[in-house]
PDB file with SEQRES, HELIX, SHEET and CRYST1 records, atoms N, CA, C and O in Angstrom:
SEQRES   1 A   84  MET PRO ILE GLY THR ALA ARG MET ALA SER LEU CYS LEU          
SEQRES   2 A   84  PRO SER ALA GLU LEU HIS VAL GLY VAL ARG TRP SER GLU          
SEQRES   3 A   84  HIS PRO ALA LEU ALA ALA ALA LEU ALA ASP PRO ALA ARG          
SEQRES   4 A   84  PRO PRO ILE LEU LEU TYR PRO GLY ALA GLY ALA ARG ASP          
SEQRES   5 A   84  VAL LEU ARG GLU PRO PRO PRO GLY PRO VAL THR LEU VAL          
SEQRES   6 A   84  VAL VAL ASP GLY THR TRP SER GLN ALA ARG THR VAL VAL          
SEQRES   7 A   84  ARG ASP ASN PRO ILE LEU                                      
HELIX    1 AA1 THR A    5  CYS A   12  1                                   8    
HELIX    2 AA2 PRO A   28  LEU A   34  1                                   7    
HELIX    3 AA3 TRP A   71  ASP A   80  1                                  10    
SHEET    1 AA1 2 PRO A  41  LEU A  44  0                                        
SHEET    2 AA1 2 THR A  63  VAL A  66  1                                        
CRYST1    1.000    1.000    1.000  90.00  90.00  90.00 P 1           1          
ATOM      1  N   MET A   1       9.213  15.745 -10.765  1.00  0.00           N  
ATOM      2  CA  MET A   1       8.763  16.771  -9.891  1.00  0.00           C  
ATOM      3  C   MET A   1       7.972  16.156  -8.829  1.00  0.00           C  
ATOM      4  O   MET A   1       6.899  15.640  -9.141  1.00  0.00           O  
ATOM      5  N   PRO A   2       8.389  16.142  -7.536  1.00  0.00           N  
ATOM      6  CA  PRO A   2       7.577  15.538  -6.462  1.00  0.00           C  
ATOM      7  C   PRO A   2       6.252  16.277  -6.175  1.00  0.00           C  
ATOM      8  O   PRO A   2       6.258  17.497  -6.011  1.00  0.00           O  
ATOM      9  N   ILE A   3       5.172  15.585  -6.115  1.00  0.00           N  
ATOM     10  CA  ILE A   3       3.871  16.212  -5.859  1.00  0.00           C  
ATOM     11  C   ILE A   3       3.280  15.738  -4.620  1.00  0.00           C  
ATOM     12  O   ILE A   3       2.271  16.296  -4.190  1.00  0.00           O  
ATOM     13  N   GLY A   4       3.843  14.700  -3.965  1.00  0.00           N  
ATOM     14  CA  GLY A   4       3.317  14.274  -2.615  1.00  0.00           C  
ATOM     15  C   GLY A   4       2.039  13.513  -2.737  1.00  0.00           C  
ATOM     16  O   GLY A   4       1.129  13.736  -1.938  1.00  0.00           O  
ATOM     17  N   THR A   5       1.914  12.620  -3.697  1.00  0.00           N  
ATOM     18  CA  THR A   5       0.672  11.808  -3.804  1.00  0.00           C  
ATOM     19  C   THR A   5       0.255  11.129  -2.550  1.00  0.00           C  
ATOM     20  O   THR A   5      -0.918  11.224  -2.190  1.00  0.00           O  
ATOM     21  N   ALA A   6       1.148  10.429  -1.831  1.00  0.00           N  
ATOM     22  CA  ALA A   6       0.817   9.686  -0.668  1.00  0.00           C  
ATOM     23  C   ALA A   6       0.391  10.704   0.413  1.00  0.00           C  
ATOM     24  O   ALA A   6      -0.568  10.415   1.128  1.00  0.00           O  
ATOM     25  N   ARG A   7       1.017  11.838   0.575  1.00  0.00           N  
ATOM     26  CA  ARG A   7       0.564  12.816   1.611  1.00  0.00           C  
ATOM     27  C   ARG A   7      -0.839  13.272   1.193  1.00  0.00           C  
ATOM     28  O   ARG A   7      -1.720  13.308   2.052  1.00  0.00           O  
ATOM     29  N   MET A   8      -1.087  13.607  -0.019  1.00  0.00           N  
ATOM     30  CA  MET A   8      -2.407  14.063  -0.360  1.00  0.00           C  
ATOM     31  C   MET A   8      -3.492  12.982  -0.067  1.00  0.00           C  
ATOM     32  O   MET A   8      -4.568  13.268   0.458  1.00  0.00           O  
ATOM     33  N   ALA A   9      -3.162  11.809  -0.416  1.00  0.00           N  
ATOM     34  CA  ALA A   9      -4.106  10.728  -0.124  1.00  0.00           C  
ATOM     35  C   ALA A   9      -4.330  10.527   1.317  1.00  0.00           C  
ATOM     36  O   ALA A   9      -5.457  10.264   1.735  1.00  0.00           O  
ATOM     37  N   SER A  10      -3.338  10.635   2.076  1.00  0.00           N  
ATOM     38  CA  SER A  10      -3.412  10.458   3.535  1.00  0.00           C  
ATOM     39  C   SER A  10      -4.310  11.529   4.205  1.00  0.00           C  
ATOM     40  O   SER A  10      -4.963  11.259   5.212  1.00  0.00           O  
ATOM     41  N   LEU A  11      -4.327  12.794   3.601  1.00  0.00           N  
ATOM     42  CA  LEU A  11      -5.162  13.879   4.064  1.00  0.00           C  
ATOM     43  C   LEU A  11      -6.617  13.738   3.619  1.00  0.00           C  
ATOM     44  O   LEU A  11      -7.493  14.339   4.240  1.00  0.00           O  
ATOM     45  N   CYS A  12      -6.904  12.980   2.585  1.00  0.00           N  
ATOM     46  CA  CYS A  12      -8.266  12.813   2.038  1.00  0.00           C  
ATOM     47  C   CYS A  12      -8.956  11.594   2.507  1.00  0.00           C  
ATOM     48  O   CYS A  12     -10.187  11.546   2.502  1.00  0.00           O  
ATOM     49  N   LEU A  13      -8.200  10.566   2.928  1.00  0.00           N  
ATOM     50  CA  LEU A  13      -8.791   9.265   3.229  1.00  0.00           C  
ATOM     51  C   LEU A  13      -8.995   9.145   4.763  1.00  0.00           C  
ATOM     52  O   LEU A  13      -8.025   9.267   5.511  1.00  0.00           O  
ATOM     53  N   PRO A  14     -10.236   8.907   5.243  1.00  0.00           N  
ATOM     54  CA  PRO A  14     -10.434   8.720   6.686  1.00  0.00           C  
ATOM     55  C   PRO A  14      -9.619   7.549   7.176  1.00  0.00           C  
ATOM     56  O   PRO A  14      -9.478   6.530   6.499  1.00  0.00           O  
ATOM     57  N   SER A  15      -9.089   7.716   8.360  1.00  0.00           N  
ATOM     58  CA  SER A  15      -8.309   6.549   8.992  1.00  0.00           C  
ATOM     59  C   SER A  15      -7.039   6.232   8.325  1.00  0.00           C  
ATOM     60  O   SER A  15      -6.451   5.188   8.608  1.00  0.00           O  
ATOM     61  N   ALA A  16      -6.549   7.101   7.414  1.00  0.00           N  
ATOM     62  CA  ALA A  16      -5.307   6.821   6.661  1.00  0.00           C  
ATOM     63  C   ALA A  16      -4.198   7.008   7.590  1.00  0.00           C  
ATOM     64  O   ALA A  16      -4.264   7.818   8.515  1.00  0.00           O  
ATOM     65  N   GLU A  17      -3.127   6.233   7.351  1.00  0.00           N  
ATOM     66  CA  GLU A  17      -1.775   6.359   8.069  1.00  0.00           C  
ATOM     67  C   GLU A  17      -0.760   6.570   6.933  1.00  0.00           C  
ATOM     68  O   GLU A  17      -0.832   5.901   5.902  1.00  0.00           O  
ATOM     69  N   LEU A  18       0.171   7.488   7.126  1.00  0.00           N  
ATOM     70  CA  LEU A  18       1.172   7.673   6.175  1.00  0.00           C  
ATOM     71  C   LEU A  18       2.584   7.299   6.872  1.00  0.00           C  
ATOM     72  O   LEU A  18       2.966   7.843   7.908  1.00  0.00           O  
ATOM     73  N   HIS A  19       3.248   6.392   6.241  1.00  0.00           N  
ATOM     74  CA  HIS A  19       4.526   5.921   6.831  1.00  0.00           C  
ATOM     75  C   HIS A  19       5.557   6.187   5.690  1.00  0.00           C  
ATOM     76  O   HIS A  19       5.285   5.939   4.516  1.00  0.00           O  
ATOM     77  N   VAL A  20       6.688   6.676   6.071  1.00  0.00           N  
ATOM     78  CA  VAL A  20       7.774   7.023   5.139  1.00  0.00           C  
ATOM     79  C   VAL A  20       8.947   6.157   5.471  1.00  0.00           C  
ATOM     80  O   VAL A  20       9.396   6.068   6.614  1.00  0.00           O  
ATOM     81  N   GLY A  21       9.443   5.505   4.409  1.00  0.00           N  
ATOM     82  CA  GLY A  21      10.505   4.572   4.603  1.00  0.00           C  
ATOM     83  C   GLY A  21      10.797   3.750   3.348  1.00  0.00           C  
ATOM     84  O   GLY A  21      10.122   3.916   2.332  1.00  0.00           O  
ATOM     85  N   VAL A  22      11.839   2.829   3.409  1.00  0.00           N  
ATOM     86  CA  VAL A  22      12.170   1.968   2.353  1.00  0.00           C  
ATOM     87  C   VAL A  22      12.173   0.506   2.765  1.00  0.00           C  
ATOM     88  O   VAL A  22      11.914  -0.383   1.953  1.00  0.00           O  
ATOM     89  N   ARG A  23      12.449   0.283   3.949  1.00  0.00           N  
ATOM     90  CA  ARG A  23      12.468  -1.169   4.526  1.00  0.00           C  
ATOM     91  C   ARG A  23      11.288  -1.379   5.504  1.00  0.00           C  
ATOM     92  O   ARG A  23      11.145  -0.636   6.475  1.00  0.00           O  
ATOM     93  N   TRP A  24      10.496  -2.338   5.252  1.00  0.00           N  
ATOM     94  CA  TRP A  24       9.185  -2.516   5.947  1.00  0.00           C  
ATOM     95  C   TRP A  24       9.077  -3.868   6.724  1.00  0.00           C  
ATOM     96  O   TRP A  24       8.067  -4.163   7.363  1.00  0.00           O  
ATOM     97  N   SER A  25      10.161  -4.660   6.634  1.00  0.00           N  
ATOM     98  CA  SER A  25       9.965  -5.992   7.239  1.00  0.00           C  
ATOM     99  C   SER A  25       9.928  -5.991   8.753  1.00  0.00           C  
ATOM    100  O   SER A  25       9.526  -6.982   9.363  1.00  0.00           O  
ATOM    101  N   GLU A  26      10.341  -4.894   9.367  1.00  0.00           N  
ATOM    102  CA  GLU A  26      10.288  -4.876  10.870  1.00  0.00           C  
ATOM    103  C   GLU A  26       9.533  -3.632  11.277  1.00  0.00           C  
ATOM    104  O   GLU A  26       9.865  -3.024  12.295  1.00  0.00           O  
ATOM    105  N   HIS A  27       8.534  -3.234  10.522  1.00  0.00           N  
ATOM    106  CA  HIS A  27       7.621  -2.021  10.931  1.00  0.00           C  
ATOM    107  C   HIS A  27       6.443  -2.601  11.597  1.00  0.00           C  
ATOM    108  O   HIS A  27       5.636  -3.258  10.939  1.00  0.00           O  
ATOM    109  N   PRO A  28       6.279  -2.388  12.947  1.00  0.00           N  
ATOM    110  CA  PRO A  28       5.145  -2.979  13.678  1.00  0.00           C  
ATOM    111  C   PRO A  28       3.795  -2.423  13.246  1.00  0.00           C  
ATOM    112  O   PRO A  28       2.848  -3.210  13.215  1.00  0.00           O  
ATOM    113  N   ALA A  29       3.613  -1.197  12.922  1.00  0.00           N  
ATOM    114  CA  ALA A  29       2.381  -0.645  12.502  1.00  0.00           C  
ATOM    115  C   ALA A  29       1.898  -1.311  11.129  1.00  0.00           C  
ATOM    116  O   ALA A  29       0.723  -1.634  10.953  1.00  0.00           O  
ATOM    117  N   LEU A  30       2.832  -1.477  10.235  1.00  0.00           N  
ATOM    118  CA  LEU A  30       2.430  -2.078   8.976  1.00  0.00           C  
ATOM    119  C   LEU A  30       2.163  -3.609   9.192  1.00  0.00           C  
ATOM    120  O   LEU A  30       1.232  -4.159   8.604  1.00  0.00           O  
ATOM    121  N   ALA A  31       2.920  -4.229   9.969  1.00  0.00           N  
ATOM    122  CA  ALA A  31       2.670  -5.642  10.191  1.00  0.00           C  
ATOM    123  C   ALA A  31       1.310  -5.833  10.859  1.00  0.00           C  
ATOM    124  O   ALA A  31       0.614  -6.784  10.501  1.00  0.00           O  
ATOM    125  N   ALA A  32       0.904  -5.033  11.761  1.00  0.00           N  
ATOM    126  CA  ALA A  32      -0.403  -5.112  12.440  1.00  0.00           C  
ATOM    127  C   ALA A  32      -1.508  -4.858  11.370  1.00  0.00           C  
ATOM    128  O   ALA A  32      -2.510  -5.572  11.339  1.00  0.00           O  
ATOM    129  N   ALA A  33      -1.324  -3.888  10.539  1.00  0.00           N  
ATOM    130  CA  ALA A  33      -2.404  -3.484   9.541  1.00  0.00           C  
ATOM    131  C   ALA A  33      -2.554  -4.678   8.583  1.00  0.00           C  
ATOM    132  O   ALA A  33      -3.673  -5.058   8.237  1.00  0.00           O  
ATOM    133  N   LEU A  34      -1.449  -5.257   8.164  1.00  0.00           N  
ATOM    134  CA  LEU A  34      -1.524  -6.333   7.208  1.00  0.00           C  
ATOM    135  C   LEU A  34      -2.026  -7.623   7.766  1.00  0.00           C  
ATOM    136  O   LEU A  34      -2.385  -8.518   7.002  1.00  0.00           O  
ATOM    137  N   ALA A  35      -2.071  -7.767   9.146  1.00  0.00           N  
ATOM    138  CA  ALA A  35      -2.500  -9.011   9.758  1.00  0.00           C  
ATOM    139  C   ALA A  35      -3.968  -8.881  10.249  1.00  0.00           C  
ATOM    140  O   ALA A  35      -4.486  -9.810  10.869  1.00  0.00           O  
ATOM    141  N   ASP A  36      -4.621  -7.768   9.982  1.00  0.00           N  
ATOM    142  CA  ASP A  36      -6.018  -7.594  10.453  1.00  0.00           C  
ATOM    143  C   ASP A  36      -6.999  -8.361   9.545  1.00  0.00           C  
ATOM    144  O   ASP A  36      -7.269  -7.947   8.417  1.00  0.00           O  
ATOM    145  N   PRO A  37      -7.529  -9.489  10.062  1.00  0.00           N  
ATOM    146  CA  PRO A  37      -8.393 -10.273   9.203  1.00  0.00           C  
ATOM    147  C   PRO A  37      -9.763  -9.585   8.859  1.00  0.00           C  
ATOM    148  O   PRO A  37     -10.498 -10.050   7.988  1.00  0.00           O  
ATOM    149  N   ALA A  38     -10.065  -8.503   9.550  1.00  0.00           N  
ATOM    150  CA  ALA A  38     -11.324  -7.775   9.281  1.00  0.00           C  
ATOM    151  C   ALA A  38     -11.114  -6.869   8.054  1.00  0.00           C  
ATOM    152  O   ALA A  38     -12.075  -6.454   7.406  1.00  0.00           O  
ATOM    153  N   ARG A  39      -9.850  -6.575   7.751  1.00  0.00           N  
ATOM    154  CA  ARG A  39      -9.518  -5.643   6.679  1.00  0.00           C  
ATOM    155  C   ARG A  39      -8.364  -6.225   5.894  1.00  0.00           C  
ATOM    156  O   ARG A  39      -7.236  -5.753   6.036  1.00  0.00           O  
ATOM    157  N   PRO A  40      -8.600  -7.223   5.080  1.00  0.00           N  
ATOM    158  CA  PRO A  40      -7.444  -7.788   4.346  1.00  0.00           C  
ATOM    159  C   PRO A  40      -6.686  -6.813   3.536  1.00  0.00           C  
ATOM    160  O   PRO A  40      -7.263  -5.887   2.966  1.00  0.00           O  
ATOM    161  N   PRO A  41      -5.334  -7.005   3.465  1.00  0.00           N  
ATOM    162  CA  PRO A  41      -4.552  -5.951   2.729  1.00  0.00           C  
ATOM    163  C   PRO A  41      -4.618  -6.168   1.197  1.00  0.00           C  
ATOM    164  O   PRO A  41      -4.688  -7.289   0.693  1.00  0.00           O  
ATOM    165  N   ILE A  42      -4.588  -4.981   0.477  1.00  0.00           N  
ATOM    166  CA  ILE A  42      -4.543  -4.985  -0.933  1.00  0.00           C  
ATOM    167  C   ILE A  42      -3.401  -4.005  -1.282  1.00  0.00           C  
ATOM    168  O   ILE A  42      -3.383  -2.864  -0.819  1.00  0.00           O  
ATOM    169  N   LEU A  43      -2.448  -4.481  -2.111  1.00  0.00           N  
ATOM    170  CA  LEU A  43      -1.410  -3.642  -2.626  1.00  0.00           C  
ATOM    171  C   LEU A  43      -1.758  -3.051  -3.932  1.00  0.00           C  
ATOM    172  O   LEU A  43      -2.027  -3.781  -4.886  1.00  0.00           O  
ATOM    173  N   LEU A  44      -1.767  -1.672  -4.029  1.00  0.00           N  
ATOM    174  CA  LEU A  44      -2.069  -1.004  -5.254  1.00  0.00           C  
ATOM    175  C   LEU A  44      -0.739  -0.902  -5.977  1.00  0.00           C  
ATOM    176  O   LEU A  44       0.131  -0.075  -5.702  1.00  0.00           O  
ATOM    177  N   TYR A  45      -0.667  -1.814  -6.917  1.00  0.00           N  
ATOM    178  CA  TYR A  45       0.694  -1.919  -7.720  1.00  0.00           C  
ATOM    179  C   TYR A  45       0.447  -2.737  -9.016  1.00  0.00           C  
ATOM    180  O   TYR A  45      -0.079  -3.848  -8.955  1.00  0.00           O  
ATOM    181  N   PRO A  46       0.811  -2.210 -10.119  1.00  0.00           N  
ATOM    182  CA  PRO A  46       0.636  -2.980 -11.354  1.00  0.00           C  
ATOM    183  C   PRO A  46       1.626  -4.162 -11.452  1.00  0.00           C  
ATOM    184  O   PRO A  46       2.739  -4.117 -10.928  1.00  0.00           O  
ATOM    185  N   GLY A  47       1.150  -5.259 -12.174  1.00  0.00           N  
ATOM    186  CA  GLY A  47       2.104  -6.373 -12.355  1.00  0.00           C  
ATOM    187  C   GLY A  47       1.314  -7.629 -12.701  1.00  0.00           C  
ATOM    188  O   GLY A  47       0.094  -7.635 -12.870  1.00  0.00           O  
ATOM    189  N   ALA A  48       2.143  -8.737 -12.796  1.00  0.00           N  
ATOM    190  CA  ALA A  48       1.533  -9.928 -13.076  1.00  0.00           C  
ATOM    191  C   ALA A  48       0.627 -10.422 -11.927  1.00  0.00           C  
ATOM    192  O   ALA A  48       1.010 -10.416 -10.758  1.00  0.00           O  
ATOM    193  N   GLY A  49      -0.531 -10.829 -12.295  1.00  0.00           N  
ATOM    194  CA  GLY A  49      -1.536 -11.242 -11.250  1.00  0.00           C  
ATOM    195  C   GLY A  49      -2.363 -10.058 -10.723  1.00  0.00           C  
ATOM    196  O   GLY A  49      -3.230 -10.264  -9.874  1.00  0.00           O  
ATOM    197  N   ALA A  50      -2.131  -8.864 -11.183  1.00  0.00           N  
ATOM    198  CA  ALA A  50      -2.846  -7.733 -10.672  1.00  0.00           C  
ATOM    199  C   ALA A  50      -4.340  -7.871 -11.065  1.00  0.00           C  
ATOM    200  O   ALA A  50      -4.637  -8.367 -12.152  1.00  0.00           O  
ATOM    201  N   ARG A  51      -5.226  -7.465 -10.245  1.00  0.00           N  
ATOM    202  CA  ARG A  51      -6.596  -7.555 -10.563  1.00  0.00           C  
ATOM    203  C   ARG A  51      -7.265  -6.140 -10.645  1.00  0.00           C  
ATOM    204  O   ARG A  51      -6.876  -5.215  -9.932  1.00  0.00           O  
ATOM    205  N   ASP A  52      -8.238  -6.018 -11.502  1.00  0.00           N  
ATOM    206  CA  ASP A  52      -8.956  -4.818 -11.652  1.00  0.00           C  
ATOM    207  C   ASP A  52     -10.033  -4.747 -10.619  1.00  0.00           C  
ATOM    208  O   ASP A  52     -11.010  -5.494 -10.665  1.00  0.00           O  
ATOM    209  N   VAL A  53      -9.851  -3.819  -9.656  1.00  0.00           N  
ATOM    210  CA  VAL A  53     -10.782  -3.699  -8.504  1.00  0.00           C  
ATOM    211  C   VAL A  53     -12.159  -3.108  -8.956  1.00  0.00           C  
ATOM    212  O   VAL A  53     -13.131  -3.195  -8.205  1.00  0.00           O  
ATOM    213  N   LEU A  54     -12.239  -2.555 -10.081  1.00  0.00           N  
ATOM    214  CA  LEU A  54     -13.574  -2.156 -10.568  1.00  0.00           C  
ATOM    215  C   LEU A  54     -14.362  -3.400 -11.094  1.00  0.00           C  
ATOM    216  O   LEU A  54     -15.588  -3.446 -10.999  1.00  0.00           O  
ATOM    217  N   ARG A  55     -13.682  -4.328 -11.607  1.00  0.00           N  
ATOM    218  CA  ARG A  55     -14.381  -5.519 -12.133  1.00  0.00           C  
ATOM    219  C   ARG A  55     -14.513  -6.533 -10.956  1.00  0.00           C  
ATOM    220  O   ARG A  55     -15.498  -7.270 -10.905  1.00  0.00           O  
ATOM    221  N   GLU A  56     -13.568  -6.577 -10.043  1.00  0.00           N  
ATOM    222  CA  GLU A  56     -13.581  -7.455  -8.980  1.00  0.00           C  
ATOM    223  C   GLU A  56     -13.410  -6.773  -7.607  1.00  0.00           C  
ATOM    224  O   GLU A  56     -12.381  -6.931  -6.950  1.00  0.00           O  
ATOM    225  N   PRO A  57     -14.413  -6.033  -7.199  1.00  0.00           N  
ATOM    226  CA  PRO A  57     -14.300  -5.175  -6.027  1.00  0.00           C  
ATOM    227  C   PRO A  57     -14.177  -6.088  -4.786  1.00  0.00           C  
ATOM    228  O   PRO A  57     -14.731  -7.188  -4.792  1.00  0.00           O  
ATOM    229  N   PRO A  58     -13.509  -5.685  -3.789  1.00  0.00           N  
ATOM    230  CA  PRO A  58     -13.402  -6.527  -2.533  1.00  0.00           C  
ATOM    231  C   PRO A  58     -14.755  -6.599  -1.879  1.00  0.00           C  
ATOM    232  O   PRO A  58     -15.544  -5.666  -2.027  1.00  0.00           O  
ATOM    233  N   PRO A  59     -15.068  -7.670  -1.156  1.00  0.00           N  
ATOM    234  CA  PRO A  59     -16.390  -7.803  -0.577  1.00  0.00           C  
ATOM    235  C   PRO A  59     -16.615  -6.918   0.684  1.00  0.00           C  
ATOM    236  O   PRO A  59     -17.756  -6.844   1.139  1.00  0.00           O  
ATOM    237  N   GLY A  60     -15.629  -6.270   1.249  1.00  0.00           N  
ATOM    238  CA  GLY A  60     -15.751  -5.437   2.431  1.00  0.00           C  
ATOM    239  C   GLY A  60     -14.558  -4.512   2.599  1.00  0.00           C  
ATOM    240  O   GLY A  60     -13.839  -4.265   1.631  1.00  0.00           O  
ATOM    241  N   PRO A  61     -14.335  -4.014   3.754  1.00  0.00           N  
ATOM    242  CA  PRO A  61     -13.370  -3.111   3.980  1.00  0.00           C  
ATOM    243  C   PRO A  61     -11.907  -3.743   3.801  1.00  0.00           C  
ATOM    244  O   PRO A  61     -11.681  -4.914   4.107  1.00  0.00           O  
ATOM    245  N   VAL A  62     -11.049  -2.987   3.347  1.00  0.00           N  
ATOM    246  CA  VAL A  62      -9.633  -3.495   3.175  1.00  0.00           C  
ATOM    247  C   VAL A  62      -8.620  -2.522   3.703  1.00  0.00           C  
ATOM    248  O   VAL A  62      -8.925  -1.357   3.961  1.00  0.00           O  
ATOM    249  N   THR A  63      -7.382  -3.019   3.864  1.00  0.00           N  
ATOM    250  CA  THR A  63      -6.309  -2.127   4.120  1.00  0.00           C  
ATOM    251  C   THR A  63      -5.577  -1.935   2.757  1.00  0.00           C  
ATOM    252  O   THR A  63      -5.014  -2.868   2.184  1.00  0.00           O  
ATOM    253  N   LEU A  64      -5.622  -0.691   2.288  1.00  0.00           N  
ATOM    254  CA  LEU A  64      -5.000  -0.331   0.966  1.00  0.00           C  
ATOM    255  C   LEU A  64      -3.630   0.105   1.221  1.00  0.00           C  
ATOM    256  O   LEU A  64      -3.417   1.072   1.952  1.00  0.00           O  
ATOM    257  N   VAL A  65      -2.612  -0.604   0.617  1.00  0.00           N  
ATOM    258  CA  VAL A  65      -1.237  -0.256   0.754  1.00  0.00           C  
ATOM    259  C   VAL A  65      -0.833   0.391  -0.644  1.00  0.00           C  
ATOM    260  O   VAL A  65      -0.965  -0.201  -1.716  1.00  0.00           O  
ATOM    261  N   VAL A  66      -0.343   1.636  -0.505  1.00  0.00           N  
ATOM    262  CA  VAL A  66       0.109   2.344  -1.729  1.00  0.00           C  
ATOM    263  C   VAL A  66       1.572   2.650  -1.605  1.00  0.00           C  
ATOM    264  O   VAL A  66       1.998   3.249  -0.618  1.00  0.00           O  
ATOM    265  N   VAL A  67       2.327   2.265  -2.551  1.00  0.00           N  
ATOM    266  CA  VAL A  67       3.806   2.646  -2.532  1.00  0.00           C  
ATOM    267  C   VAL A  67       3.905   3.854  -3.440  1.00  0.00           C  
ATOM    268  O   VAL A  67       3.535   3.828  -4.614  1.00  0.00           O  
ATOM    269  N   ASP A  68       4.423   4.915  -2.837  1.00  0.00           N  
ATOM    270  CA  ASP A  68       4.648   6.141  -3.541  1.00  0.00           C  
ATOM    271  C   ASP A  68       6.067   6.375  -3.868  1.00  0.00           C  
ATOM    272  O   ASP A  68       6.925   5.962  -3.088  1.00  0.00           O  
ATOM    273  N   GLY A  69       6.403   7.011  -4.970  1.00  0.00           N  
ATOM    274  CA  GLY A  69       7.713   7.319  -5.409  1.00  0.00           C  
ATOM    275  C   GLY A  69       7.755   7.216  -6.953  1.00  0.00           C  
ATOM    276  O   GLY A  69       6.723   7.007  -7.591  1.00  0.00           O  
ATOM    277  N   THR A  70       8.958   7.364  -7.543  1.00  0.00           N  
ATOM    278  CA  THR A  70       9.101   7.123  -8.954  1.00  0.00           C  
ATOM    279  C   THR A  70       8.831   5.628  -9.222  1.00  0.00           C  
ATOM    280  O   THR A  70       8.755   4.817  -8.299  1.00  0.00           O  
ATOM    281  N   TRP A  71       8.694   5.308 -10.481  1.00  0.00           N  
ATOM    282  CA  TRP A  71       8.475   3.910 -10.803  1.00  0.00           C  
ATOM    283  C   TRP A  71       9.615   3.067 -10.442  1.00  0.00           C  
ATOM    284  O   TRP A  71       9.396   1.925 -10.038  1.00  0.00           O  
ATOM    285  N   SER A  72      10.858   3.528 -10.549  1.00  0.00           N  
ATOM    286  CA  SER A  72      12.024   2.814 -10.119  1.00  0.00           C  
ATOM    287  C   SER A  72      12.040   2.645  -8.581  1.00  0.00           C  
ATOM    288  O   SER A  72      12.327   1.560  -8.075  1.00  0.00           O  
ATOM    289  N   GLN A  73      11.753   3.648  -7.907  1.00  0.00           N  
ATOM    290  CA  GLN A  73      11.767   3.575  -6.372  1.00  0.00           C  
ATOM    291  C   GLN A  73      10.631   2.576  -5.971  1.00  0.00           C  
ATOM    292  O   GLN A  73      10.888   1.686  -5.160  1.00  0.00           O  
ATOM    293  N   ALA A  74       9.426   2.694  -6.496  1.00  0.00           N  
ATOM    294  CA  ALA A  74       8.377   1.819  -6.162  1.00  0.00           C  
ATOM    295  C   ALA A  74       8.678   0.362  -6.492  1.00  0.00           C  
ATOM    296  O   ALA A  74       8.333  -0.530  -5.719  1.00  0.00           O  
ATOM    297  N   ARG A  75       9.291   0.123  -7.583  1.00  0.00           N  
ATOM    298  CA  ARG A  75       9.598  -1.248  -7.966  1.00  0.00           C  
ATOM    299  C   ARG A  75      10.661  -1.829  -6.967  1.00  0.00           C  
ATOM    300  O   ARG A  75      10.593  -3.002  -6.599  1.00  0.00           O  
ATOM    301  N   THR A  76      11.626  -0.991  -6.548  1.00  0.00           N  
ATOM    302  CA  THR A  76      12.630  -1.461  -5.654  1.00  0.00           C  
ATOM    303  C   THR A  76      11.976  -1.719  -4.253  1.00  0.00           C  
ATOM    304  O   THR A  76      12.338  -2.692  -3.592  1.00  0.00           O  
ATOM    305  N   VAL A  77      11.043  -0.881  -3.809  1.00  0.00           N  
ATOM    306  CA  VAL A  77      10.509  -1.089  -2.483  1.00  0.00           C  
ATOM    307  C   VAL A  77       9.678  -2.388  -2.398  1.00  0.00           C  
ATOM    308  O   VAL A  77       9.758  -3.149  -1.434  1.00  0.00           O  
ATOM    309  N   VAL A  78       8.828  -2.609  -3.524  1.00  0.00           N  
ATOM    310  CA  VAL A  78       7.982  -3.823  -3.621  1.00  0.00           C  
ATOM    311  C   VAL A  78       8.975  -5.011  -3.729  1.00  0.00           C  
ATOM    312  O   VAL A  78       8.798  -6.005  -3.025  1.00  0.00           O  
ATOM    313  N   ARG A  79       9.915  -4.936  -4.511  1.00  0.00           N  
ATOM    314  CA  ARG A  79      10.893  -6.098  -4.661  1.00  0.00           C  
ATOM    315  C   ARG A  79      11.569  -6.440  -3.395  1.00  0.00           C  
ATOM    316  O   ARG A  79      11.645  -7.619  -3.052  1.00  0.00           O  
ATOM    317  N   ASP A  80      12.093  -5.433  -2.634  1.00  0.00           N  
ATOM    318  CA  ASP A  80      12.888  -5.623  -1.522  1.00  0.00           C  
ATOM    319  C   ASP A  80      12.077  -5.841  -0.175  1.00  0.00           C  
ATOM    320  O   ASP A  80      12.679  -6.031   0.882  1.00  0.00           O  
ATOM    321  N   ASN A  81      10.757  -5.808  -0.244  1.00  0.00           N  
ATOM    322  CA  ASN A  81       9.965  -5.992   1.016  1.00  0.00           C  
ATOM    323  C   ASN A  81       8.839  -7.109   0.786  1.00  0.00           C  
ATOM    324  O   ASN A  81       7.686  -6.861   0.432  1.00  0.00           O  
ATOM    325  N   PRO A  82       9.334  -8.306   1.032  1.00  0.00           N  
ATOM    326  CA  PRO A  82       8.324  -9.511   0.848  1.00  0.00           C  
ATOM    327  C   PRO A  82       7.063  -9.295   1.690  1.00  0.00           C  
ATOM    328  O   PRO A  82       6.039  -9.904   1.379  1.00  0.00           O  
ATOM    329  N   ILE A  83       7.076  -8.509   2.682  1.00  0.00           N  
ATOM    330  CA  ILE A  83       5.847  -8.327   3.557  1.00  0.00           C  
ATOM    331  C   ILE A  83       4.748  -7.625   2.642  1.00  0.00           C  
ATOM    332  O   ILE A  83       3.552  -7.773   2.893  1.00  0.00           O  
ATOM    333  N   LEU A  84       5.158  -6.919   1.662  1.00  0.00           N  
ATOM    334  CA  LEU A  84       4.213  -6.284   0.756  1.00  0.00           C  
ATOM    335  C   LEU A  84       3.678  -7.179  -0.258  1.00  0.00           C  
ATOM    336  O   LEU A  84       2.867  -6.761  -1.085  1.00  0.00           O  
TER     337      LEU A  84                                                      
END                                                                             
């Protein structure tokens, strides 16, 4: 049942941007956000090498990247988009 988690988050978080798609290698807004040294990117996604941000909080502002969808869709998006 789709509940629109990304849309809800974009409405609640100041300065949030919501982008819908599957392929992100040539998306200029995402590339610019990921390249901002003042706000290093953090991908919210479980897996090997994932860190607990409660135990290791970032030292300053970050660009939080959240992949929304079913687990299968999210896994495919992360796998197929090295930029993430």
